[in-house]
VEXRO-820816 format. One record per residue: residue in one letter; x, y, z of N, C-alpha, C, O in turn. Coordinates in pm, whole numbers, plus 50000, padded with zeros to 5 digits. Example, Ala and Ser with C-alpha at 12.3 -4.5 7.8 and 13.67 -1.06 7.14 Angstrom:
! residues 2
A513194943150780512304955050780513204967050780514244966850846;S512854977550708513674989450714512905000350787513415011450804;
//
This chain:
! residues 277
M708534659409576708914673609565708704680409700707624679409758;Q709724687409751709614694509877709174708909851709774715909770;T708134713009923707654726709912707434732410051707244724910147;L707454745610061707084752410185705874761010155705864768610058;N704854759810238703644767910223703764780410309703554780010430;C704114791510244704334804210314703104813110297703054821610208;K702104810810383700854818410377700204817510240699714827510186;G700194805610184699554803610054700504804409935700144800309825;T701704809809956702714809909850703554797309864704234795309965;L703514788809762704274776309767705684778609712705854782709597;I706684776009794708074777009752708574762909722708624754409810;D708944760609597709414747509551710924746609576711694754609524;L711324736809656712734735309692713464725009607714584721109640;S712834720509497713534711009410714754717709347715734711009314;V714704731009332715894739009301716184747109426715294754109476;P717424746609480717744753809603717404768709595717534774909490;K716974774009708716554788009715717504796009804718234790609886;I717454809209782718344818409855717544826809953716494832309920;M718044827710075717474836110179718444847710206719564845510251;G718004859810177718834871610199718714876510342717614876910397;I719824880210403719864884510543719694899610552720444907210491;I718684903910629718534918210659718564919510811717584916410879;N719684924210864719824925911008719504940311047720184949611006;V718464941911128718134955311177718684956611320717974960011414;T719974953611330720684954111458721914962911443722474964011333;P722344969111552723554977311544724844969411559725934975011540;D724754956411593725964949111634726124935311571726814926911628;S725514932811454725774920011388727224919511339727834929911314;F727754907311327729204906111305729664911911172730814916311161;Y728784912011070729214917010938728534930110900729204939710862;D727194930510910726484942210858725764950210965724804957310935;G726214949111089725564956311197725554971311175726574977311143;G724374977311191724254991811179724054997011039723855009011020;R724094988110939723974992810800722524994710757722245002410665;T721614987810823720204988710782719344991710904718574983210949;T719475003810956718715007411075717685018311047717025022911140;N717545022410922716455031610890715675026010771716175017710695;E714445030810756713535024910658714075025810515713925016310438;K714675036810481715195038510345716235027810312716175021810205;E717175025510403718235015610380717665001310378718104992910300;I716694998910465716064985610470715374982510338715544971710282;L714604992110287713884990110161714844988810043714604981109950;K715934996410048716944995509942717574981609940717754975709833;Q717914976410058718524963010064717524952310022717874943009950;A716284953710066715244944010028715054943909877714964933209816;E715004955509817714804956409671715964949809596715754942409501;T717174952709642718354946709578718304931509587718524924609487;M718014926509705718004911909724716894905209644717114894609586;L715714911209641714604905409564714914905809414714634896209342;T715504916909368715864918209227716914907909188716884902509077;E717844905209279718924895709250718494881109263719254872109227;G717274878709313716784865009313716544858409447716414846209454;A716484866209555716194860209686714754855509691713844862809650;S714534843409740713174838209760712634841909897711424842509917;F713544844309992713174848110128714024860010171715154861710125;L713464868310259714224878710328714154875510476713064875010533;D715294873410539715344869610680715604881910766716674887910758;M714634885510847714684897810925715024894811070714284887511137;G716124900311119716524897711257716794910411335717444919611286;G716274910811458716474922511544717234919511671717304927711762;Y717824907411677718594903211795719864896611743719804885611689;S721004903211758722244897611707722584884511777722564883811900;S722894874211698723224861111756724714858011743725124846511760;R725524868211712726954865611705727454861711844726864865811944;P728534853811852729034849611983729304861512075729984871012037;G728734860812196728964871212294728124883712275728334893512347;A727194883612182726364895512159725554898712284725164889812359;G725314911512305724554915812422723094911912410722544910912300;A722464909712526721044906412527720224918712484720624930112508;V719084916112422718194926712375716814924112434716324912812430;S716194934512488714874932712547713844929212440714044932312322;E712764922912482711704919312390711124931712321710854931612201;N710944942112398710374954412344711284960612238710814965412135;E712584960512265713534966312168713584957912040713634963311930;E713584944712056713574936011938712334938811853712414939611730;L711194940311920709934943011851709994956311776709544957211662;Q710544966411840710634979611777711584979611657711444988011568;R712514970511656713434969611542712794962411422712914966911308;V712104951311450711654942911338710284946511282710084945711161;L709344950211366707984952311316707884963411211707314961111105;P708434975411236708354985911133709044981711003708584985110894;A710144974111015710864969610896710024959810814709954960910692;I709384950310882708524940610813707374947710745707064945210628;E706734956710818705574963910763705964972210641705224972910544;A707134978610647707584987010535707874978510412707504982410301;I708524967010430708844958310316707564952810253707414952810131;I706644948010337705394942310285704584952910211703934949910110;K704614965010261703864975910195704424978610056703664980409960;K705754978910045706374982109915706494969809825706364970909703;F706754958109887706934945709809705984935109864706414926009935;P704684936009832703694927109893703924912209863703404903709935;E704694909109758704954895009725706164889409801706444877409792;A706874897809874708064893209946707704882910052706714884410124;V708514872510062708324862310166709354865210275710554863010257;I708864870110388709754874210497709814863410604708794858010647;S711024860610647711274851510759711654860010879712484869010868;I711044857210995711414864411117712414855911196712114844711236;D713574861511217714674854711287714564858211436715044868611480;T713914849311512713714851811654713554838711729713114828811671;F713904838611858713654826911942712494829512038712184821012123;R711854841212025710754844812114709414842912045709194848311936;S708524835412107707234832412044706374844912028705644846211930;T706454854112122705644866312111706094874811993705264880711923;I707404875611971707934882911855707504875911727707084882411631;A707604862611726707204854811609705744857411575705384859711459;Q704894857011678703444859111658703174872811598702444874011499;K703764883211656703494896811609704104899311471703544906711390;A705254893111444705884894711314705054888311204704894894011096;V704524876311231703664869711133702384877711112701904878910999;N701824883111219700644891611206700934903811120700044909011052;A702194908511125702594920511049702944917210904703114926310822;G703054904110871703324900610732704394890210709704534885210598;A705154886610813706164876010797705464862710768704324860610808;A706174853710697705544841210655706354828810691705964817710658;V707494830710760708354819710803708924823610939709184835410964;I709134813811028709784816311156711114808911158711174796911135;N712184816411185713544811111188714064812211331714364823111379;D714154800811400714454800611543715824794411568716014782411552;I716794802811607718154797911630718224787911745719174780111753;S717214787911833717264779011949716504766011928716494757412016;G715874764411812715104752211785714014749711888713654738311916;G713474760511944712404759412042712874757812185712054756712276;S714184757612208714694754812343714704767112434714804765612556;M714604779112378714664791112461713284796912492713174806612567;D712244791212435710874795812462709944783712450709694779012339;P709434778612562708594766612559707274768512483706594758812452;E706934781012453705694783812379705884784112227704924785512153;M707134782812182707404784812040706704774411952706054778011853;F706814761711985706204751411901704694753411890704134752511781;R704044756212003702594758312001702244770311914701274770011838;T703034780911926702784793111849702904790511699702054794711621;V703974783511660704164780411517703024771811466702534773711355;S702594762211548701494753411508700214761311483699504758811386;V699914770711570698724779011554698844787811429697874789411355;L700024793311406700224802411292700284794911159699984800511054;Q700664782011164700764773711044701644780010937701244781610821;V702864783510978703874788410883705084779110893705244772210993;P705944778910790707144770610797708044774710914708104786410952;Y708724764810970709564767011088710974762011060711174750311029;I711944771011071713354767311057713884764311197713964773111282;L714244751811217714644746611347716154745011347716694736011282;M716844753611422718304753411420718864746611544718234746611650;H720044740711528720744734711642721664745011705722504751011638;M721494746811835722414755211913722384750112056721394744012099;R723444752512129723454749812272723574763112345724264772212299;G722904764112460722994776312539722364788112469721314786912406;T723004799612481722544812112422723704818412346724834813612357;P723464829012268724604835812203725674840312302726844841712268;Q725234842712427726194847212529727044835712584728154838012630;T726524823312580727224812112645727674801112550728404792112591;M727264801612423727444790112333728904786412307729194774712279;T729824796012314731224792612283731844783412389732884777412365;Q731204782312507731704773312611731044759412604731344750812686;L730164757412506729364745012503729644737012376728724733412302;T730914734212352731294727612226731774713212245732434707712157;G731434707012359731844693112381730824683312326729664683412367;Y731234674812232730354664712172731054651212173732274650412167;D730264640512181730834627112162731194625212015732304621111982;N730244628311929730434627811784729504638411728728284636611727;I730064649411681729224661011652728134658111549726994662311568;T728464651211442727454648611340726344639711395725164642611377;R726744628911461725754619611517724904626411624723684624611630;D725554634411710724824641311817723794651011762722674651911813;I724164658411656723234668211601722114661411523720974666011526;L722414650611453721364643011385720364637411488719164637211462;S720864632811602720004627711708719114638911762717924636911786;F719714650711782718944662411826717804665311731716664667411773;F718114665411600717084668511502715994657911498714814661111486;S716374645411507715374634611505714344636811616713144635311595;K714834640211736713934642311851713114655011835711904654911856;R713774666011797713064678911791712074679411675711004685411687;I712424673211563711484672911450710254664711488709124668511455;A710454653611557709314645411602708434653311698707204652711689;Q709054660811789708284669011883707534680111811706394683211845;A708174686011711707524696611635706334691111556705284697511548;R706504679311498705414672911425704244670011520703084672311486;T704554664811637703524661711736702774674411776701564674111803;A703494685611780702874698411816701994703911704701224713311725;G702094697911584701254702311473701934711211371701274718011294;I703274711211371704024719211274704254710711149704814699811157;N703814715611036703874707710912705164709710834705844700010799;D705524722310807706684725410723707884728710811707934739110876;I708854719610812710034721210898711284721210811711424713010720;V712194730410841713504731110777714564729710886714494736810987;A715524720810868716594719010967717774727910932718104729710814;D718404733611033719604741911015720654736911114720474738411235;P721764731011065722794725711155723424736111246724044732511347;G723294748911214723794759411304725304760711303725944760111408;F725864762511184727314764111174727794775611262727294786811254;G728794772611348729374782911434728644784911566729154791711654;F727464779011581726704780411705727024768711797726604757411772;A727764771511905728244760911995729044750411919728934738511946;K729844755311824730694746411744732004753611715732014765311679;T733104746511730734404752111696734534752411543733714746611471;R735554759211495735794759411350735984745211297735414741411195;S736774737511367737044723711325735744715611320735524707911227;Q734894717411420733614710311423732704714611309731994706411251;S732734727511276731914732311165732374726211033731544722910947;F733684724711015734174718310892733834703310891733554697710785;E733864696911008733474682811015731994681410975731634672110902;L731154690511024729734690410987729564692310837728774685310773;M730304701910781730214704310637730614691810559730014688610457;N731624685010607732114672910540731074661810542731034653410452;N730214661810646729194651210662727794655910626726804649410661;L727704667110558726404673710538725384665010466724184666310491;E725844656310376724884648110302724084638810394723004634210356;L724594636210514723864627610609722584634210657721664627410704;F722504647510647721304654410691720114651910598718974654910633;N720394646510481719294642710392718464631410451717324629310409;T719014624010548718274612910609717154617910700716284610110739;L717164630710734716124636210823714774637410753713744638810819;D714784636810622713554637610543712864651210556711644652110540;V713634661510585713154675410577714234683210502715394679310506;P713874694010434714914702110370715824708210477715404710210591;Y717054711210438717914717910536718554730410478718824731510358;L718774739710569719334752910537720784753410583721124748010688;V721614760010504723014762210543723264777210557723034784910463;G723734781110675724054795210700725514796610738725884795310854;I726344799410638727794800610663728334813910610729534816410618;S727464822310559727894834310489728834843110572728454848510676;R730064844410524731084853210584731384850210731731854858910804;K731114837810774731314834310916732794831710947733634830710858;S733054830611078734444829311123735094816411075736314816011060;M734304805811051734914793510998735584796210864736504789010824;I735114806610795735714810410667736814820710688737964818510651;Y736454832110747737444843010748738614840610844739724845310819;K738374833210953739504830211041740404819610980741624820310994;T739824810010912740624799810844741494806210736742644802310717;L740934816010665741664822710557742484834610608743124841610529;Q742454836810739743194847810802742854861210735743734868810694;T741554863610725741084876110667739974881810753739964879510874;T739034889210696737954895710770736614891810708736574886710596;P735514894010779734204891410719734014898810586733404893610493;E734544910910579734404919010456735094912510336734694914710222;N736124904510362736894898310253736624883210242737444875810188;A735474878910293735194864410299734174859810196733644848710209;L733894867910095732894863809996733374852109911732614842809885;N734604852509868735134841609785735104828409861734694818209807;G735534828709986735504816510068734084811810092733814799810094;T733164821410110731754817910128731224810510005730544800310018;T731524815709887731044809509763731624795409748730934786309702;A732874793709786733504780409777732744770209862732464759109817;L732404774009985731694764610072730214763510035729604753110059;H729624774009977728254772709925728204761809818727244754209810;T729224761309736729294751109631729274737109692728554728309646;V730074735209797730114722309865728744718909923728254707709907;A728124728709991726814726410054725754722509952724944713609977;L725764729209837724784726109732725014712109674724064704809648;L726274708509655726574695109602726154684109700725884672909659;K726114687409829725744677609931724244677609960723764669410038;G723484686909898722024686109910721314697209984720124695810013;A721994708310016721324719310085720184724910000720314726309879;S719064728010065717894733309995717804748610001717224754809912;I718374754510106718334769110122719714773810167720324767810256;L720194784610107721404791310152720994804710212720314812710148;R721404807110336721114819910403722354828710386723424825410437;V722214840010315723404847210268723284862310284722194867910294;H724454868710284724524883310275724554887910130724134899110099;D725054879410042725314883109902724454874409810724844863309775;V723304879709771722314871709700722774868309558722704856709516;R723234878109485723574875809344724594864609329724434855809245;E725624864909410726674854809401726144840909437726534831009376;A725244840309535724674827409575723744821909467723744809909441;V722964830709404722084826509294722924821009178722564811009117;E724034827609149724934822709043725474808909078725594800208992;C725794807009204726314794209251725274783109229725594772309179;V724024785909267722934776209246722784773209096722644761609057;N722814783509015722644782108870723704772708811723404763908731;L724934774908851726034766608799725904752108846726114742908767;I725564750108973725424736509024724254729308959724334717308932;Q723164736608932722014730408864722394725908724722004715208679;N723164734208655723634730508521724584718608528724544709808442;L725414718408629726334707208647725574694108668725894683908608;K724554694708753723764682608783722944678108663722794666108639;S722404687708588721554684008475722344677908360721764671908269;N723674679508363724504674008258725394662608308726364658808243;S725054657308424725884646508480725464633108421726044622808456;
//
């Protein structure tokens, strides 16, 4: 049985769990600017928790392709008050801090966060692995090349699935050596990957079960969906649910989503399907 120890709260991943996205940024690709005051943040957190989210992922640095850089101080000012407000109102909430900076991760965990979600897999801050090890919280290790500003130019692979599995094998071993116990792999759909490459990864997703760590899928309303369907992020929920179904059938343990209720329903249906197979 795979579990994550989130500051003493054990999350059982034998049934896939949902991570709700709360972006406290003005420029995220889908919900930028919608949750920039405490009232809206708490309202979104309450909705997501009520609908069945096991995690709330808090991000103060937009990672959409070409997003502008954000200073450490500004990122801190965005996420810390939000984390503190949620923990005060919903003390049982399990908050994930979405950051590649170890100092932000440290302060966020001190403020109440219980998971670190690093889009760079430790590559953008050499202190990240040591920090996570000291904090002893679960670490979501994502595959990306470059930065959000440069990643669209870094999509050359010999074999994308094999290359990313090799990356994870090395980075997970390094993280274990550093003393990190609970690791979740995230293939990083759309990060330094073309649409075609993202679909190839989705097609081979069951191979990530060989890593012997749970893996997270983050495809909610992304361009691989809305550009393929020639629509917009706002109209990409149906496509998102379709690919969530595929990810769950292939073994995903966590879905990182904008729409919690629909994702929970998807998990429920797939669990019933599997239990009657």
